[in-house]
GUVEX-101419 format. One record per residue (C-alpha): residue number from 1; residue in three letters; x, y, z. Coordinates in steps of 0.001 Angstrom, whole numbers. Each point is the difference from the previous one (the first is absolute). Layout:
REM GUVEX-101419
<NUM,'ALA',<X,Y,Z>> ...
//
This chain:
REM GUVEX-101419
<1,'UNK',<-11668,15861,21284>> <2,'UNK',<2921,2383,-1219>> <3,'UNK',<-375,-52,-3745>> <4,'UNK',<3429,-699,-2089>> <5,'UNK',<1378,2747,-1194>> <6,'UNK',<1943,312,-3345>> <7,'UNK',<3568,-410,1000>> <8,'UNK',<1216,-3263,114>> <9,'UNK',<-1081,-1895,3171>> <10,'UNK',<1679,-39,2934>> <11,'UNK',<974,-2273,3256>> <12,'UNK',<-3484,-1449,1431>> <13,'UNK',<-850,648,3467>> <14,'UNK',<845,-3209,1100>> <15,'UNK',<2590,-2012,-1913>> <16,'UNK',<2167,-110,-3215>> <17,'UNK',<139,1559,-2950>> <18,'UNK',<-2856,-806,-2392>> <19,'UNK',<-260,-2387,-2743>> <20,'UNK',<-2349,-982,-3493>> <21,'UNK',<232,-3774,-689>> <22,'UNK',<738,-676,-3241>> <23,'UNK',<-3256,-2310,-871>> <24,'UNK',<-1987,2776,1056>> <25,'UNK',<1943,3225,-803>> <26,'UNK',<-2876,2203,2108>> <27,'UNK',<-98,-1513,3238>> <28,'UNK',<2114,675,2574>> <29,'UNK',<1688,-2793,2048>> <30,'UNK',<3433,-673,1438>> <31,'UNK',<-1596,2497,2722>> <32,'UNK',<1130,-110,3763>> <33,'UNK',<-3883,738,332>> <34,'UNK',<-1475,-1382,3145>> <35,'UNK',<-3636,508,-1762>> <36,'UNK',<1560,-2772,-2476>> <37,'UNK',<1630,-2054,2653>> <38,'UNK',<-2842,-228,1583>> <39,'UNK',<-1484,-717,-3224>> <40,'UNK',<1766,-3464,-203>> <41,'UNK',<-595,-1513,3294>> <42,'UNK',<-4238,726,-585>> <43,'UNK',<769,-2229,-3497>> <44,'UNK',<2837,-2815,1369>> <45,'UNK',<-1310,-3020,-1135>> <46,'UNK',<-2772,1692,-1800>> <47,'UNK',<-987,3319,-1860>> <48,'UNK',<-2780,1702,2583>> <49,'UNK',<586,3123,-604>> <50,'UNK',<824,2733,-2442>> <51,'UNK',<1436,3656,846>> <52,'UNK',<-2684,2755,-860>> <53,'UNK',<-588,3096,26>> <54,'UNK',<3157,2615,1114>> <55,'UNK',<2277,-1884,474>> <56,'UNK',<-1071,-2144,-4037>> <57,'UNK',<261,3925,-1136>> <58,'UNK',<3071,-55,1456>> <59,'UNK',<1356,-3562,-1375>> <60,'UNK',<-1516,2119,-3664>> <61,'UNK',<3099,2571,563>> <62,'UNK',<-2438,2621,437>> <63,'UNK',<638,698,3525>> <64,'UNK',<3151,-536,2250>> <65,'UNK',<-1810,-690,3390>> <66,'UNK',<-3683,-687,1163>> <67,'UNK',<-588,291,3785>> <68,'UNK',<-1972,-2899,527>> <69,'UNK',<-491,-4070,-1988>> <70,'UNK',<-2931,-1224,-1535>> <71,'UNK',<-702,-3547,-854>> <72,'UNK',<-2881,-2082,-2374>> <73,'UNK',<-325,-2741,2291>> <74,'UNK',<-1672,-3950,-2013>> <75,'UNK',<-3213,-190,2506>> <76,'UNK',<584,-3282,995>> <77,'UNK',<849,-1392,4061>> <78,'UNK',<3529,-820,-956>> <79,'UNK',<659,3189,-1315>> <80,'UNK',<-1264,2133,3219>> <81,'UNK',<1258,-2168,2970>> <82,'UNK',<3879,524,-2538>> <83,'UNK',<116,3169,-98>> <84,'UNK',<-1069,744,3796>> <85,'UNK',<2966,-2490,594>> <86,'UNK',<2089,1504,-1260>> <87,'UNK',<-1248,3859,1491>> <88,'UNK',<-331,-2029,3340>> <89,'UNK',<4366,-273,-299>> <90,'UNK',<434,3056,74>> <91,'UNK',<-2417,1344,2629>> <92,'UNK',<-2441,2201,-2174>> <93,'UNK',<-3038,1281,1420>> <94,'UNK',<-3593,571,-1121>> <95,'UNK',<-1297,3817,-1586>> <96,'UNK',<-3165,573,-376>> <97,'UNK',<-1741,-1690,-2500>> <98,'UNK',<-1625,-3506,-626>> <99,'UNK',<1606,-2991,1182>> <100,'UNK',<2207,-2123,-2384>> <101,'UNK',<-2672,-2169,-646>> <102,'UNK',<-1050,-1120,-3313>> <103,'UNK',<-4588,342,208>> <104,'UNK',<1071,4004,1137>> <105,'UNK',<2844,-47,-2382>> <106,'UNK',<-2555,-1649,-3045>> <107,'UNK',<-2393,3275,821>> <108,'UNK',<2912,2620,-1205>> <109,'UNK',<1086,580,2875>> <110,'UNK',<4130,-358,1123>> <111,'UNK',<1823,32,2673>> <112,'UNK',<2614,2452,1480>> <113,'UNK',<3267,-1236,3016>> <114,'UNK',<3082,1117,353>> <115,'UNK',<3463,-910,1481>> <116,'UNK',<3774,1133,453>> <117,'UNK',<2969,-620,-1699>> <118,'UNK',<2711,1673,2102>> <119,'UNK',<-1709,3720,-269>> <120,'UNK',<-1643,-263,-2603>> <121,'UNK',<-3908,-772,137>> <122,'UNK',<-1661,-2390,-2607>> <123,'UNK',<-3222,681,-594>> <124,'UNK',<-1738,-3085,-1665>> <125,'UNK',<-3767,-309,-1637>> <126,'UNK',<-1733,-2707,-1392>> <127,'UNK',<-2366,-494,-2553>> <128,'UNK',<-1701,-2857,-2348>> <129,'UNK',<-2425,2175,-1816>> <130,'UNK',<2145,2813,-1083>> <131,'UNK',<-2772,2378,-1428>> <132,'UNK',<-1103,1429,-2892>> <133,'UNK',<1738,-3686,-1516>> <134,'UNK',<-1841,-2206,-1627>> <135,'UNK',<-845,-4204,1135>> <136,'UNK',<1580,-974,-3685>> <137,'UNK',<2705,3090,412>> <138,'UNK',<718,-1149,3289>> <139,'UNK',<915,-3880,-1587>> <140,'UNK',<2497,2026,-2236>> <141,'UNK',<1221,1401,2611>> <142,'UNK',<686,-3337,1311>> <143,'UNK',<1272,-2119,-2657>> <144,'UNK',<2755,3244,-1012>> <145,'UNK',<1429,-197,3792>> <146,'UNK',<974,-4118,-463>> <147,'UNK',<3364,-408,253>> <148,'UNK',<1342,3910,-349>> <149,'UNK',<3061,1192,2118>> <150,'UNK',<-1609,2278,1701>> <151,'UNK',<-4485,-398,-299>> <152,'UNK',<-1194,3739,-533>> <153,'UNK',<-3201,1086,-1754>> <154,'UNK',<275,284,-4339>> <155,'UNK',<-348,4062,-1077>> <156,'UNK',<-3073,-392,-724>> <157,'UNK',<-1745,-947,3033>> <158,'UNK',<2139,2052,2219>> <159,'UNK',<-1889,2636,-2183>> <160,'UNK',<-3158,-1071,837>> <161,'UNK',<745,203,3606>> <162,'UNK',<1135,3669,321>> <163,'UNK',<-3082,1142,-1052>> <164,'UNK',<-335,1244,3250>> <165,'UNK',<-1343,3272,1371>> <166,'UNK',<3374,982,202>> <167,'UNK',<1696,2451,-2395>> <168,'UNK',<3266,-1105,453>> <169,'UNK',<-523,-3231,-1364>> <170,'UNK',<-1248,1004,-3379>> <171,'UNK',<3445,1767,-1066>> <172,'UNK',<875,-4013,1025>> <173,'UNK',<-2263,-1528,-2163>> <174,'UNK',<822,2715,-3320>> <175,'UNK',<3647,-1673,1360>> <176,'UNK',<-1059,-2866,-845>> <177,'UNK',<-1369,-67,-3371>> <178,'UNK',<2911,525,-1103>> <179,'UNK',<1552,-2715,990>> <180,'UNK',<-3605,-1983,-1442>> <181,'UNK',<1108,-2497,-2939>> <182,'UNK',<-3264,314,-1824>> <183,'UNK',<-1661,2822,-1946>> <184,'UNK',<-2755,-579,934>> <185,'UNK',<1114,-675,3947>> <186,'UNK',<635,4120,-321>> <187,'UNK',<-2503,1188,-1735>> <188,'UNK',<-1606,-1819,3319>> <189,'UNK',<2103,2289,2390>> <190,'UNK',<1873,2619,-1163>> <191,'UNK',<-713,3053,1567>> <192,'UNK',<2171,2286,-2274>> <193,'UNK',<-2221,1564,-2999>> <194,'UNK',<3090,107,-1872>> <195,'UNK',<858,-3332,-91>> <196,'UNK',<-3718,-1211,-469>> <197,'UNK',<-547,2482,-2849>> <198,'UNK',<3446,-1986,-1542>> <199,'UNK',<-720,-3309,662>> <200,'UNK',<-3539,584,-1409>> <201,'UNK',<1645,1201,-3225>> <202,'UNK',<1352,-3289,-466>> <203,'UNK',<-2041,-2087,1140>> <204,'UNK',<-3304,1295,-400>> <205,'UNK',<-2227,-3732,-754>> <206,'UNK',<1577,-411,3408>> <207,'UNK',<-2230,3109,1192>> <208,'UNK',<-2963,-863,-2156>> <209,'UNK',<434,-3613,2410>> <210,'UNK',<229,1569,3199>> <211,'UNK',<-1228,3168,119>> <212,'UNK',<-3754,-1083,1705>> <213,'UNK',<2711,-1677,2770>> <214,'UNK',<1473,3383,210>> <215,'UNK',<-2533,3129,-864>> <216,'UNK',<3073,2614,187>> <217,'UNK',<1166,-1503,-2500>> <218,'UNK',<-3166,1597,-2459>> <219,'UNK',<1911,3166,806>> <220,'UNK',<2962,-999,-1666>> <221,'UNK',<-1196,2419,-2737>> <222,'UNK',<-1097,2751,1065>> <223,'UNK',<3268,1473,610>> <224,'UNK',<3074,-315,2966>> <225,'UNK',<-2615,2422,2029>> <226,'UNK',<-2413,-1764,300>> <227,'UNK',<1341,-2898,593>> <228,'UNK',<1685,1037,3007>> <229,'UNK',<-3281,1210,1084>> <230,'UNK',<-1262,-3124,-169>> <231,'UNK',<2817,-2046,1124>> <232,'UNK',<-259,2091,3607>> <233,'UNK',<-3812,-746,-228>> <234,'UNK',<1165,-3553,-302>> <235,'UNK',<1896,300,2987>> <236,'UNK',<-2409,1564,2589>> <237,'UNK',<-2541,-2483,-1015>> <238,'UNK',<2594,-2898,295>> <239,'UNK',<450,1760,3620>> <240,'UNK',<-3572,152,1248>> <241,'UNK',<-630,-3312,-472>> <242,'UNK',<2873,-1344,1518>> <243,'UNK',<-1571,2694,3233>> <244,'UNK',<-3197,-1646,-577>> <245,'UNK',<1647,-3645,640>> <246,'UNK',<2046,759,3096>> <247,'UNK',<-2726,2224,1161>> <248,'UNK',<-2024,-3544,-100>> <249,'UNK',<2815,-1686,1892>> <250,'UNK',<-72,2371,2711>> <251,'UNK',<-3617,-10,885>> <252,'UNK',<529,-3269,319>> <253,'UNK',<3311,-65,2062>> <254,'UNK',<-2219,2591,2168>> <255,'UNK',<-635,-2610,3547>> <256,'UNK',<3433,-1132,-458>> <257,'UNK',<1952,3404,-410>> <258,'UNK',<-1986,602,3330>> <259,'UNK',<987,-3443,2113>> <260,'UNK',<3750,50,-1383>> <261,'UNK',<1666,1899,2199>> <262,'UNK',<-1591,-2444,2801>> <263,'UNK',<1149,-3158,-2329>> <264,'UNK',<3297,1631,-793>> <265,'UNK',<1043,600,3162>> <266,'UNK',<-1456,-3970,1146>> <267,'UNK',<3039,-857,-2909>> <268,'UNK',<2357,1872,1173>> <269,'UNK',<1852,-2357,1809>> <270,'UNK',<-826,-3362,-2063>> <271,'UNK',<1782,-2115,-2693>> <272,'UNK',<-1127,1427,-3287>> <273,'UNK',<-2009,-3776,-218>> <274,'UNK',<-1207,498,3465>> <275,'UNK',<-258,3475,-1081>> <276,'UNK',<-1953,-1353,-3330>> <277,'UNK',<-2716,-2580,1751>> <278,'UNK',<-1380,3441,2047>> <279,'UNK',<189,1778,-2728>> <280,'UNK',<-2652,-2419,-2306>> <281,'UNK',<-1608,-134,3076>> <282,'UNK',<-1153,3331,682>> <283,'UNK',<-600,1066,-3194>> <284,'UNK',<-2503,-2470,-1239>> <285,'UNK',<-2455,1171,2436>> <286,'UNK',<533,3731,-1186>> <287,'UNK',<1887,-368,-3734>> <288,'UNK',<-1804,-1233,-2649>> <289,'UNK',<1600,-2220,-3019>> <290,'UNK',<-573,2734,-2408>> <291,'UNK',<-2270,3190,-354>> <292,'UNK',<-3996,103,-12>> <293,'UNK',<446,1719,-3323>> <294,'UNK',<2573,-2237,-1372>> <295,'UNK',<3129,1663,-1180>> <296,'UNK',<2264,-2311,-1451>> <297,'UNK',<1782,618,-2208>> 
//
């Protein structure tokens, strides 16, 4: 993902100049963006898919581009079948990951496919149980997306999703926090010691209410240097936590990864619908529906 520079946003790599919705000033609309067009195709007649991760960061105007597309899908058979049909019509093929099947996605796995539009490779990644998002939070994401011109994850849950093991995602979290409407949300997600101290001075009662939820706030009264050190330690702890979560899935997929070259060779010349059936049949024998020791959220 390429973070946006302070200069005015230019033309996207594919399509026209981006504009903002008057109804939702924080969201970019009017974009001939292949991932937005895919989202529209996925959602014909019913909301099935919500833009997440890197493309959500683009739509919130914090990046100029992202190399792939990520979606949260409805966890039902109709949504899976519909999305597979849309991708099949575009000549999509599986990359290594779990089948686009409710049983695996319910266990926190992700599915990865790709297809080409002219010379551009479009990577498409799907989950139904995004990491670090609790059940009630997921329900709110779906509620908020209903009727949206472009269904995209809002800044607060997007910040949760960005608590990865990648340094650059914490810059994104900090910028997302500055776009959040409430002092409570800003205090929960800000990555800036100066911002936290300023907000805390204006809203000390809010700090007292949520300090147990984010212990780093205890350091606000100890000065900028101490707070910055605490924020660094918090970031490292979050990164290690995500590394441990990914390790569970990596271990659970070990046998699947060992036979993936064979499977990918078998499906190389098959239409996606047929390839999907074969991937599911092969995965049922070697890929568990979820890690043995948990992993979601």
